[in-house]
C-alpha positions, 0 to 999 in steps of 0.5 A: 501500499502507498500513501501520501502524508501531509506534514506540518511544521517540517522545517529542516531539508536535512532533517527531512533526508534524515526522516526518510533514511529512518523510516525507510528503515522501519520493518515492512516499509519497502519505500519511504519519501520525504519532500521537503519543499511540499511539505509530503511523505510518502510510504510504501509499506505492507498493507496489514501492517500500515497503521502501525508503520504510520505510528512508527514513522511518527515516532521516528519524525518526533525524534528528529524534528520535535514539533513535525507532524503527519497530517492523517 
């Protein structure tokens, strides 16, 4: 399953690159893309665990940039 989400309060291109790398390593994620200019996150992951993967992605994002959130 592939889904795109808006990101609120993504302030740093370097942080976006870090988020993309960390989210891509989450178990079940096929690919992840964080677009700083568009303020969007695209995740391609296992559809059966998709909600848990998005929760894990939010936790990873919060560690890198605490004010940034995924809009669902």
